[in-house]
C-alpha positions as CSV (number, residue, x, y, z in Angstrom):
1,M,-21.3,-15.1,-7.6
2,T,-24.0,-17.8,-6.1
3,D,-27.6,-17.1,-5.3
4,D,-26.5,-17.1,-1.6
5,G,-22.7,-16.0,-1.9
6,V,-19.7,-15.1,-3.2
7,R,-16.3,-17.2,-3.6
8,C,-13.4,-15.5,-1.6
9,M,-10.1,-16.3,-0.2
10,L,-9.4,-13.9,2.8
11,M,-5.4,-13.6,3.1
12,R,-2.7,-11.5,5.1
13,G,-0.6,-9.9,2.6
14,G,2.0,-7.9,4.1
15,T,1.0,-6.0,7.2
16,S,-2.6,-5.6,5.4
17,K,-5.5,-8.4,5.6
18,G,-8.0,-8.2,2.7
19,A,-10.6,-10.1,0.6
20,Y,-9.4,-11.7,-2.6
21,F,-11.8,-12.4,-5.5
22,L,-11.6,-13.3,-9.0
23,A,-13.1,-11.0,-11.0
24,D,-15.5,-13.1,-13.1
25,D,-16.8,-13.8,-9.1
26,L,-17.9,-10.4,-9.0
27,P,-20.3,-8.0,-11.0
28,G,-18.6,-6.6,-14.0
29,D,-20.2,-2.9,-13.4
30,P,-18.3,-1.0,-10.9
31,A,-21.1,0.3,-9.1
32,E,-22.7,-3.0,-8.3
33,R,-19.3,-4.6,-7.5
34,D,-18.6,-1.4,-5.1
35,D,-22.0,-1.9,-3.5
36,L,-21.5,-5.7,-3.1
37,L,-18.1,-5.1,-1.6
38,L,-19.1,-2.6,1.2
39,R,-21.8,-5.1,2.0
40,V,-19.1,-8.0,2.2
41,L,-16.7,-5.8,4.6
42,G,-19.7,-4.3,6.7
43,S,-19.3,-0.7,5.6
44,P,-20.1,2.0,6.5
45,D,-19.7,0.9,10.6
46,P,-16.8,1.8,12.5
47,R,-17.1,-2.0,13.6
48,Q,-17.7,-3.4,10.5
49,I,-19.5,-5.7,12.8
50,D,-22.0,-7.3,9.8
51,G,-19.1,-8.0,7.5
52,I,-15.4,-9.3,7.3
53,G,-13.8,-6.0,7.2
54,G,-11.5,-5.8,10.5
55,A,-12.8,-2.2,11.4
56,H,-9.4,-0.1,10.2
57,P,-8.2,0.7,6.9
58,L,-5.7,-1.8,7.0
59,T,-7.8,-4.5,7.3
60,S,-10.6,-3.1,4.8
61,K,-8.8,-4.0,1.6
62,V,-10.0,-5.9,-1.6
63,A,-8.0,-7.6,-4.5
64,V,-9.8,-8.3,-7.6
65,V,-7.5,-10.7,-9.8
66,S,-7.7,-11.8,-13.5
67,A,-6.3,-13.4,-16.1
68,G,-3.7,-11.0,-17.8
69,T,-4.9,-8.7,-20.8
70,D,-1.6,-7.7,-21.8
71,P,1.1,-10.5,-22.9
72,S,3.9,-8.9,-20.5
73,A,1.8,-9.8,-17.4
74,D,0.1,-13.2,-16.4
75,V,-2.6,-11.6,-14.0
76,D,-4.4,-8.1,-13.7
77,Y,-4.7,-7.0,-10.3
78,L,-7.0,-4.2,-9.1
79,F,-6.9,-2.9,-5.3
80,L,-9.9,-1.3,-3.7
81,Q,-9.8,0.6,-0.3
82,V,-13.1,0.2,1.3
83,T,-13.6,3.1,3.8
84,V,-14.4,1.4,7.3
85,D,-17.2,4.3,8.2
86,E,-18.5,5.6,4.8
87,P,-19.8,4.2,1.7
88,V,-16.7,4.7,-0.1
89,V,-14.8,2.3,-2.5
90,S,-11.6,3.7,-4.0
91,S,-9.3,2.7,-6.8
92,R,-7.1,5.6,-6.8
93,Q,-3.9,3.9,-5.4
94,N,-1.8,0.6,-5.4
95,C,-1.5,-1.7,-2.2
96,G,2.1,-3.0,-2.0
97,N,1.1,-5.3,1.0
98,I,-2.1,-6.9,-0.4
99,L,0.1,-7.4,-3.7
100,A,2.1,-9.6,-1.8
101,G,-0.7,-12.4,-1.7
102,V,-1.9,-11.9,-5.1
103,G,0.8,-14.0,-6.8
104,P,-0.1,-16.7,-4.4
105,F,-4.1,-16.2,-4.9
106,A,-3.5,-16.4,-8.7
107,V,-1.9,-20.3,-8.4
108,E,-4.7,-21.3,-5.9
109,R,-7.2,-20.1,-8.4
110,G,-5.3,-21.8,-11.5
111,L,-4.9,-18.8,-13.3
112,V,-1.0,-19.3,-13.2
113,A,0.8,-22.8,-13.4
114,P,3.2,-23.4,-10.8
115,T,6.9,-23.6,-11.7
116,G,9.1,-25.9,-10.0
117,D,10.2,-25.2,-6.2
118,R,9.5,-21.3,-6.8
119,T,7.2,-19.7,-9.1
120,E,7.4,-16.2,-10.4
121,V,4.3,-14.2,-11.6
122,R,4.0,-11.1,-13.7
123,I,1.4,-8.7,-12.3
124,R,-0.3,-5.8,-13.9
125,L,-1.1,-3.1,-10.9
126,V,-4.6,-2.1,-13.1
127,N,-4.8,1.1,-10.5
128,T,-1.8,2.6,-11.9
129,G,-0.8,0.7,-15.1
130,G,2.5,-0.2,-13.5
131,S,3.9,-3.7,-13.2
132,A,5.4,-6.2,-10.3
133,T,6.8,-9.7,-10.3
134,A,6.1,-11.7,-7.4
135,S,8.4,-14.6,-6.4
136,F,7.2,-17.2,-3.9
137,P,7.9,-21.0,-2.9
138,T,5.6,-23.7,-4.6
139,P,7.3,-27.0,-3.9
140,G,5.6,-29.8,-5.5
141,G,3.4,-27.7,-7.3
142,R,1.5,-26.3,-4.5
143,V,1.8,-22.6,-2.7
144,D,4.0,-23.0,0.5
145,Y,3.2,-20.1,3.2
146,R,5.5,-21.7,5.7
147,G,8.9,-20.1,5.7
148,G,11.4,-18.3,8.1
149,T,11.2,-14.5,7.0
150,A,9.7,-12.3,9.6
151,I,8.4,-8.9,8.9
152,A,7.6,-6.2,11.4
153,G,4.1,-5.7,12.2
154,V,3.2,-9.7,11.8
155,P,3.6,-12.3,14.4
156,G,5.6,-15.2,13.6
157,T,7.2,-16.3,10.3
158,A,6.2,-17.2,6.8
159,A,7.8,-17.8,3.3
160,A,9.2,-15.0,1.5
161,V,7.3,-13.3,-1.4
162,V,9.9,-10.9,-3.0
163,L,8.3,-8.3,-5.1
164,G,10.1,-6.3,-7.9
165,F,8.3,-3.2,-9.1
166,A,8.7,-1.6,-12.5
167,D,6.7,1.8,-14.1
168,T,6.3,3.0,-10.4
169,A,6.7,6.9,-10.9
170,G,3.8,8.7,-11.2
171,S,1.6,6.1,-10.2
172,A,-1.5,8.2,-9.6
173,T,-0.1,11.6,-10.7
174,G,1.8,11.1,-13.8
175,R,5.1,12.6,-12.3
176,L,7.8,11.3,-9.8
177,L,7.3,15.0,-8.4
178,P,3.9,15.8,-8.9
179,T,4.3,19.6,-8.3
180,G,7.5,19.6,-10.2
181,R,9.4,20.6,-6.8
182,A,11.6,19.1,-4.3
183,V,10.2,21.3,-1.7
184,D,6.7,23.2,-1.4
185,V,5.5,25.0,1.4
186,I,1.6,24.3,3.1
187,D,0.3,25.8,6.2
188,G,4.1,27.1,6.5
189,I,5.4,23.9,6.6
190,E,8.2,22.8,4.2
191,V,6.9,19.3,2.4
192,T,8.2,17.2,-0.6
193,C,5.1,15.6,-2.5
194,V,6.5,12.4,-4.3
195,D,4.8,9.7,-6.0
196,N,6.9,6.4,-6.5
197,G,4.3,3.7,-6.1
198,M,2.2,6.0,-3.9
199,P,1.4,9.5,-3.7
200,V,3.1,10.6,-0.2
201,V,3.2,14.4,1.4
202,V,6.7,13.8,3.2
203,A,7.1,16.5,6.2
204,A,9.6,17.1,9.3
205,A,7.7,15.9,12.2
206,T,9.2,18.4,14.3
207,D,7.9,20.9,11.9
208,L,4.4,19.6,13.4
209,G,5.3,19.8,16.9
210,V,6.0,16.2,17.4
211,T,9.3,14.1,17.7
212,G,8.3,11.3,15.1
213,Y,9.1,8.9,17.6
214,E,5.5,8.8,19.2
215,S,3.9,5.5,19.5
216,H,0.6,4.7,17.3
217,Q,-1.7,5.4,20.0
218,E,-0.2,8.6,20.9
219,L,-0.7,9.9,17.6
220,A,-4.0,9.0,17.1
221,E,-4.9,10.8,20.4
222,D,-3.3,13.9,19.1
223,R,-6.6,15.3,17.6
224,A,-5.0,18.9,16.8
225,L,-1.9,16.9,15.0
226,L,-4.7,14.8,12.8
227,D,-6.5,18.1,11.8
228,R,-3.1,19.6,10.6
229,I,-2.3,16.4,8.6
230,Q,-5.9,16.5,6.8
231,S,-5.3,20.2,5.9
232,L,-2.0,19.4,4.4
233,R,-3.0,16.6,2.5
234,L,-6.0,18.3,1.1
235,Q,-4.3,21.2,0.0
236,A,-0.9,18.7,-1.5
237,G,-4.0,16.8,-3.3
238,E,-4.7,19.9,-5.2
239,L,-1.0,20.5,-5.9
240,M,-0.4,17.1,-7.0
241,G,-3.1,17.3,-9.6
242,L,-5.1,14.9,-7.7
243,G,-8.1,17.2,-7.3
244,D,-10.3,17.2,-4.2
245,V,-9.0,14.2,-2.2
246,S,-11.5,14.7,1.1
247,A,-13.2,11.3,0.3
248,E,-10.0,9.4,-1.0
249,S,-7.1,7.6,0.6
250,V,-4.1,9.5,-0.8
251,P,-2.2,11.4,-0.8
252,K,-0.9,9.6,2.2
253,T,1.3,11.9,4.9
254,T,4.2,10.5,6.2
255,L,6.5,12.4,9.1
256,V,10.2,11.8,9.2
257,A,12.8,12.0,11.7
258,P,16.5,10.8,11.9
259,P,16.3,7.1,12.5
260,R,17.4,5.8,16.2
261,D,17.7,2.1,15.3
262,G,19.9,1.8,13.0
263,G,17.6,2.2,9.9
264,A,17.6,5.3,7.4
265,L,14.7,7.2,8.1
266,C,12.2,7.1,10.9
267,T,8.7,7.4,9.7
268,R,5.2,7.9,10.9
269,T,2.6,7.5,8.4
270,F,-1.1,8.3,8.2
271,I,-3.8,6.6,6.0
272,P,-5.2,9.3,5.2
273,V,-5.7,10.5,8.7
274,R,-5.5,7.4,11.2
275,P,-1.9,6.8,12.2
276,H,-0.5,3.5,10.5
277,T,1.0,1.3,13.1
278,A,3.6,0.2,10.0
279,I,4.5,1.7,7.0
280,G,3.2,0.5,3.2
281,V,5.7,-0.9,0.9
282,L,4.7,1.8,-1.7
283,G,4.6,4.4,0.7
284,A,8.1,3.4,2.2
285,I,9.4,3.3,-1.3
286,S,8.1,6.6,-1.9
287,A,9.6,8.2,1.4
288,V,12.9,6.8,0.4
289,T,12.6,8.5,-2.7
290,A,12.1,11.9,-0.9
291,A,15.4,11.1,1.2
292,L,17.3,10.3,-2.0
293,L,16.6,14.0,-3.3
294,P,19.3,16.4,-2.3
295,D,16.8,19.1,-1.8
296,G,14.1,17.1,-0.4
297,V,12.8,17.7,3.4
298,A,13.6,14.1,4.0
299,R,17.1,14.2,3.0
300,R,17.9,16.7,6.1
301,H,16.7,13.6,8.5
302,A,18.0,10.5,6.9
303,R,21.1,8.7,7.2
304,L,21.6,7.3,3.5
305,P,23.7,3.7,3.8
306,E,25.6,2.8,0.5
307,G,24.1,1.0,-2.3
308,S,20.2,0.7,-2.8
309,R,19.1,-1.1,-0.1
310,F,17.1,1.1,2.6
311,D,15.9,0.4,6.2
312,V,12.6,2.4,6.9
313,E,11.6,2.7,10.9
314,H,8.2,2.5,11.4
315,P,6.1,2.5,14.9
316,T,6.2,-1.4,15.1
317,G,9.6,-1.9,13.8
318,H,11.5,-2.1,10.3
319,L,10.9,-2.5,6.6
320,E,13.5,-2.8,4.0
321,V,13.1,-1.5,0.6
322,E,15.3,-1.1,-2.4
323,V,15.1,2.0,-4.4
324,E,17.5,3.0,-7.3
325,L,17.1,6.7,-9.0
326,D,18.8,8.4,-11.6
327,L,19.6,11.9,-10.1
328,S,21.5,12.9,-13.2
329,T,18.1,13.8,-15.2
330,D,15.8,16.5,-14.4
331,P,13.2,15.6,-12.9
332,P,15.0,12.3,-11.2
333,T,14.1,9.0,-12.9
334,A,13.4,6.3,-10.8
335,L,15.1,3.1,-12.1
336,R,13.8,0.2,-9.6
337,A,12.3,-0.8,-6.4
338,A,12.0,-3.8,-4.9
339,S,10.7,-5.3,-1.4
340,V,10.5,-8.7,0.6
341,R,7.2,-9.4,2.2
342,T,5.2,-12.8,3.4
343,A,1.6,-13.5,2.8
344,R,-0.5,-16.2,4.1
345,K,-4.2,-17.8,3.3
346,L,-6.5,-17.4,6.2
347,F,-9.5,-19.1,4.7
348,D,-11.2,-20.0,1.3
349,G,-14.7,-20.1,0.7
350,T,-17.9,-18.2,0.3
351,V,-18.7,-15.1,1.6
352,Y,-22.2,-13.9,2.5
353,P,-23.2,-10.2,2.2
354,R,-25.9,-8.7,4.1
355,E,-29.0,-7.5,2.3
356,G,-30.2,-3.9,1.4
357,K,-28.1,-1.0,0.6
358,P,-24.7,0.1,2.4
């Protein structure tokens, strides 16, 4: 950190956007770090007008990256969700979209040397202790963000970033099925609480009085629905062992419906109460995990294909993920998960936090 500002790279990772920092460029004390990030992003303010946040949970995110502290990882990645309209910074979850930019950022900052036309970076997910591997093009020893891969929710195309995940089960709760059951009942609604990379409460859309095919805007305007979503997730948080989650961004809630565009499952996700324009990578993995459970709520609405690749429908398109479970164990065992994302460097330079307290 300089006297005037902080070195920062703004990147789009998947369908999110965030500020990427080297840990050494931020204060070592978590409270001081969070105070700085609130001022950098412009929180608390619904518009984040005095910072670089985008006034939405999907664009108010931070990646803190450092050299790996474990021989099995090249870098450590701490994800921080900066609340838009409250002075809250949460480390209770991972983010698979922002993860897509971590490998390229590590190469850009010299933490990892490129290896030929394609580089693989082993990443420790500090938030949960899990791990991931990111593979992306580095022709001529430089990250190449150009490519022909399109992902729903992002205009145009970019280079593919292949993400493989390990140790995703129980990311925040310690268990794939945090309550020990495939079905719980909250407010008279059957739900599946699952944590395979992201704590998620899965419920049938029709059980909450909607179809599951509504647009993002239609859901955002349904105040009664949003109140019910909040009630579900607050109670689910207690059942999942997360305690009082009223100030947290997890668990997220995903409403499911039968697919209608050739996918395996149709989803509508809330983060934590605002409707998601798409669905997060790890949220999709958890939703598919719920659909694979024979007694789970989502299984009743899914059309499961052969193999381990699943097309998850969401408000702006599709997201493909790979999920493998061993259903012969009790509880089921998560074997592997993967997804393809894209990322792009938007700017690299110095960000100047506002003065004073958030």
